[in-house]
Each structure stands twice: as C-alpha cells, then as structure tokens.
Residue frames as a rotation matrix with the C-alpha (Angstrom) as fourth column:
MET 1
0.543 0.036 -0.839 -21.48
-0.502 -0.787 -0.358 0.25
-0.673 0.616 -0.409 49.73
PHE 2
-0.470 -0.833 -0.293 -18.72
-0.776 0.231 0.587 -1.92
-0.421 0.503 -0.754 48.25
ALA 3
-0.641 0.311 0.701 -21.03
0.308 0.942 -0.137 -4.95
-0.703 0.128 -0.700 47.83
TRP 4
0.482 0.855 -0.190 -23.53
0.206 -0.322 -0.924 -2.76
-0.852 0.406 -0.331 45.98
LEU 5
0.259 -0.480 -0.838 -20.81
-0.829 -0.556 0.062 -1.57
-0.496 0.679 -0.542 43.62
LEU 6
-0.802 -0.559 0.209 -19.68
-0.406 0.768 0.496 -5.14
-0.438 0.313 -0.843 42.91
SER 7
-0.276 0.770 0.576 -23.24
0.519 0.623 -0.585 -6.27
-0.809 0.138 -0.571 42.26
LEU 8
0.494 0.440 -0.750 -23.67
-0.300 -0.723 -0.622 -3.37
-0.816 0.532 -0.225 39.86
PHE 9
0.019 -0.597 -0.802 -20.88
-0.994 -0.100 0.051 -4.66
-0.111 0.796 -0.595 37.62
GLY 10
0.788 0.472 -0.396 -21.79
-0.540 0.838 -0.074 -8.33
0.297 0.272 0.915 38.03
ARG 11
-0.186 -0.936 -0.298 -18.69
-0.496 0.351 -0.794 -9.42
0.848 0.000 -0.529 39.90
GLY 12
0.149 0.319 0.936 -20.59
-0.979 0.178 0.095 -11.11
-0.137 -0.931 0.339 42.68
ARG 13
-0.667 -0.361 0.652 -20.53
-0.370 0.920 0.132 -14.82
-0.647 -0.153 -0.747 43.37
ARG 14
-0.062 0.620 -0.782 -21.96
-0.974 0.134 0.183 -16.94
0.219 0.773 0.596 40.64
ALA 15
0.457 0.303 0.836 -23.42
-0.523 0.852 -0.023 -20.38
-0.719 -0.427 0.548 40.98
GLU 16
-0.685 -0.723 0.089 -21.48
-0.414 0.487 0.769 -23.15
-0.600 0.490 -0.633 39.30
ALA 17
0.092 0.683 -0.724 -23.11
-0.991 0.136 0.003 -24.50
0.100 0.717 0.690 36.18
ALA 18
0.438 0.136 0.889 -24.07
-0.383 0.923 0.047 -28.15
-0.813 -0.361 0.456 36.34
PRO 19
-0.686 -0.720 -0.105 -21.96
-0.427 0.281 0.859 -30.36
-0.590 0.634 -0.501 34.09
ILE 20
0.436 0.832 -0.344 -23.68
-0.784 0.164 -0.598 -31.58
-0.441 0.530 0.724 30.95
ARG 21
0.343 -0.253 0.905 -23.33
0.232 0.956 0.180 -34.85
-0.910 0.148 0.386 29.12
GLU 22
-0.712 -0.698 -0.078 -21.42
0.041 -0.152 0.988 -35.14
-0.701 0.700 0.137 25.86
GLU 23
-0.493 0.605 0.625 -24.62
0.870 0.334 0.363 -35.93
0.011 0.722 -0.691 23.92
ASP 24
0.551 0.723 -0.417 -26.27
0.742 -0.653 -0.151 -32.77
-0.382 -0.227 -0.896 25.25
ALA 25
0.011 -0.641 -0.767 -23.24
-0.042 -0.767 0.640 -30.66
-0.999 0.026 -0.035 24.37
TYR 26
-0.861 -0.305 0.408 -23.22
0.342 0.246 0.907 -32.07
-0.377 0.920 -0.107 20.83
ALA 27
-0.067 0.930 0.361 -26.94
0.997 0.048 0.059 -31.42
0.038 0.364 -0.931 20.45
ARG 28
0.559 0.229 -0.797 -26.49
0.412 -0.911 0.028 -27.81
-0.719 -0.344 -0.604 21.61
SER 29
-0.293 -0.803 -0.520 -23.60
-0.162 -0.494 0.854 -27.23
-0.942 0.334 0.015 19.21
TYR 30
-0.952 -0.250 -0.179 -24.70
-0.227 0.179 0.957 -29.07
-0.208 0.952 -0.227 16.09
GLY 31
-0.104 0.976 -0.189 -28.39
-0.993 -0.091 0.078 -29.82
0.059 0.195 0.979 16.51
VAL 32
0.395 0.359 0.846 -30.05
-0.474 0.868 -0.147 -33.20
-0.787 -0.343 0.513 16.41
ARG 33
-0.700 -0.712 -0.059 -28.22
-0.473 0.400 0.785 -35.82
-0.535 0.578 -0.616 14.43
SER 34
0.437 0.853 -0.287 -30.10
-0.800 0.223 -0.557 -37.19
-0.411 0.473 0.780 11.46
GLY 35
0.279 -0.271 0.921 -29.73
0.119 0.962 0.246 -40.49
-0.953 0.041 0.301 9.67
GLU 36
0.991 0.125 -0.044 -29.10
-0.021 -0.179 -0.984 -38.87
-0.131 0.976 -0.175 6.29
ILE 37
0.090 -0.985 0.147 -25.78
0.517 0.172 0.839 -39.51
-0.851 0.001 0.525 4.63
LEU 38
0.883 0.169 -0.437 -24.60
-0.211 -0.690 -0.693 -36.90
-0.419 0.704 -0.574 2.18
SER 39
0.219 -0.826 0.520 -21.99
0.858 0.417 0.301 -37.38
-0.465 0.380 0.799 -0.48
VAL 40
0.733 -0.060 -0.677 -20.06
-0.192 -0.974 -0.121 -34.31
-0.653 0.218 -0.726 -1.55
GLU 41
0.409 -0.590 0.697 -18.14
0.882 0.451 -0.136 -34.34
-0.234 0.670 0.704 -4.80
ARG 42
-0.133 -0.565 -0.814 -15.55
0.184 -0.821 0.540 -31.83
-0.974 -0.078 0.214 -5.80
LEU 43
0.900 0.433 -0.058 -16.20
0.065 -0.264 -0.962 -29.88
-0.432 0.862 -0.266 -8.98
PRO 44
0.247 -0.851 0.464 -13.44
0.965 0.262 -0.033 -29.99
-0.093 0.456 0.885 -11.59
ASP 45
-0.206 -0.428 -0.880 -11.28
0.334 -0.876 0.348 -26.90
-0.920 -0.222 0.323 -11.84
PRO 46
0.851 0.524 -0.033 -12.36
0.166 -0.329 -0.930 -24.62
-0.498 0.786 -0.367 -14.67
GLU 47
0.286 -0.749 0.598 -10.00
0.950 0.140 -0.278 -24.14
0.124 0.648 0.752 -17.56
PRO 48
-0.185 -0.388 -0.903 -7.84
0.511 -0.823 0.249 -21.04
-0.840 -0.415 0.350 -17.08
GLN 49
0.823 0.526 0.216 -8.96
0.477 -0.431 -0.766 -18.23
-0.309 0.733 -0.605 -19.34
GLN 50
-0.108 -0.863 0.494 -6.48
0.981 -0.174 -0.088 -16.67
0.162 0.475 0.865 -21.67
ILE 51
0.053 0.025 -0.998 -5.57
0.426 -0.905 0.000 -13.08
-0.903 -0.425 -0.058 -20.88
PRO 52
0.768 0.243 0.592 -6.40
0.638 -0.212 -0.740 -10.96
-0.055 0.946 -0.318 -23.92
ARG 53
-0.251 -0.915 -0.317 -3.33
0.696 -0.398 0.597 -9.24
-0.672 -0.071 0.737 -25.23
ARG 54
0.705 0.433 -0.562 -3.58
-0.023 -0.778 -0.628 -5.92
-0.709 0.456 -0.538 -26.95
THR 55
-0.180 -0.738 0.651 -2.01
0.815 0.258 0.518 -6.12
-0.550 0.624 0.555 -30.31
GLY 56
0.867 0.450 0.215 -1.45
0.491 -0.697 -0.523 -3.11
-0.085 0.559 -0.825 -32.45
ASP 57
0.294 -0.767 0.570 0.93
0.528 -0.367 -0.766 -0.32
0.797 0.527 0.297 -33.10
MET 58
0.964 0.056 0.260 1.42
-0.179 -0.585 0.791 0.77
0.196 -0.809 -0.554 -29.48
SER 59
0.192 -0.966 -0.173 5.14
0.316 0.228 -0.921 1.32
0.929 0.122 0.349 -29.16
GLY 60
-0.045 -0.312 -0.949 7.03
0.993 0.088 -0.077 2.03
0.108 -0.946 0.306 -25.97
GLU 61
-0.942 -0.334 0.046 7.30
0.332 -0.942 -0.039 5.72
0.057 -0.021 0.998 -26.78
LEU 62
-0.398 0.874 0.280 3.57
-0.208 -0.383 0.900 6.06
0.893 0.300 0.334 -27.41
LEU 63
0.328 0.480 -0.814 2.85
0.641 0.520 0.564 4.23
0.694 -0.707 -0.137 -24.16
ARG 64
-0.467 -0.595 -0.654 5.18
0.882 -0.362 -0.301 6.56
-0.058 -0.717 0.694 -22.25
ARG 65
-0.933 0.142 0.330 3.53
-0.040 -0.954 0.296 9.65
0.357 0.263 0.896 -23.72
ALA 66
-0.001 0.995 -0.100 0.03
-0.011 0.100 0.995 8.35
1.000 0.002 0.011 -22.91
PHE 67
0.181 -0.008 -0.983 1.15
0.913 0.372 0.165 7.68
0.364 -0.928 0.075 -19.35
GLU 68
-0.820 -0.527 -0.224 2.57
0.572 -0.779 -0.259 11.20
-0.038 -0.340 0.940 -19.02
VAL 69
-0.630 0.668 0.395 -0.70
-0.233 -0.648 0.725 12.70
0.740 0.365 0.565 -20.26
LYS 70
0.306 0.768 -0.562 -2.63
0.357 0.455 0.816 10.64
0.883 -0.450 -0.135 -17.76
LEU 71
-0.161 -0.448 -0.879 -0.32
0.986 -0.024 -0.168 11.72
0.054 -0.894 0.446 -14.92
ASP 72
-0.961 -0.203 0.190 -0.59
0.212 -0.977 0.031 15.36
0.179 0.070 0.981 -15.94
SER 73
-0.253 0.943 0.215 -4.39
-0.190 -0.266 0.945 15.18
0.949 0.198 0.247 -16.01
ARG 74
0.327 0.315 -0.891 -4.39
0.760 0.472 0.447 13.65
0.561 -0.823 -0.085 -12.50
GLY 75
-0.583 -0.628 -0.516 -2.21
0.809 -0.507 -0.297 16.48
-0.075 -0.591 0.803 -11.24
LYS 76
-0.859 0.324 0.396 -4.52
-0.124 -0.883 0.452 19.11
0.497 0.339 0.799 -12.74
ALA 77
0.101 0.961 -0.256 -7.59
0.125 0.243 0.962 17.43
0.987 -0.129 -0.095 -11.25
SER 78
0.164 -0.056 -0.985 -6.13
0.945 0.296 0.141 17.35
0.284 -0.953 0.101 -7.74
THR 79
-0.812 -0.496 -0.309 -5.03
0.564 -0.802 -0.194 21.00
-0.151 -0.332 0.931 -7.80
ALA 80
-0.645 0.642 0.415 -8.42
-0.046 -0.575 0.817 22.15
0.763 0.508 0.400 -9.15
THR 81
0.294 0.824 -0.483 -10.29
0.481 0.309 0.820 20.88
0.826 -0.474 -0.306 -6.07
C-alpha cells in the first residue's frame, strides 16, 4: 500500500541521468554555433525634451481654488455611487 502511494506522487527511485559533454550542454542551451560575427553599436542618447511650462495668469490663489473645486467634485462623485 505504501509503495503504491509513493509511486502515485512520483517519489520512487529514479535512474541517474547520464552525464553529458560540455558541447552537448551548450548546444542544448544556446543552439548550434554559427560562424557569423555580429557587431552591435550603441545608439546615441536622444536629446532630452524640454518640459512645457504653462505660462499665463494662473496665480497661487487661483490654483488653490481650482484644486478645491476638483476635490469637492471628487467627494460628490464618491458619495453619489
């Protein structure tokens, strides 16, 4: 009974795998080696883009009021659902 239970979960004795050569292991991992030589060049870093700044008559007080309105509208939306 116990042997049947062990065989069910695959914990029985396993045969040792035969050792493989280094060339075979490399071929299994990376495929067959070719004679091609590739040259990889790094692309130059792109120029950093300027962040557009908003210019205008937006004062600190107007910004604060707009933020309060936005917060109030979020509160109304969450209580409505």
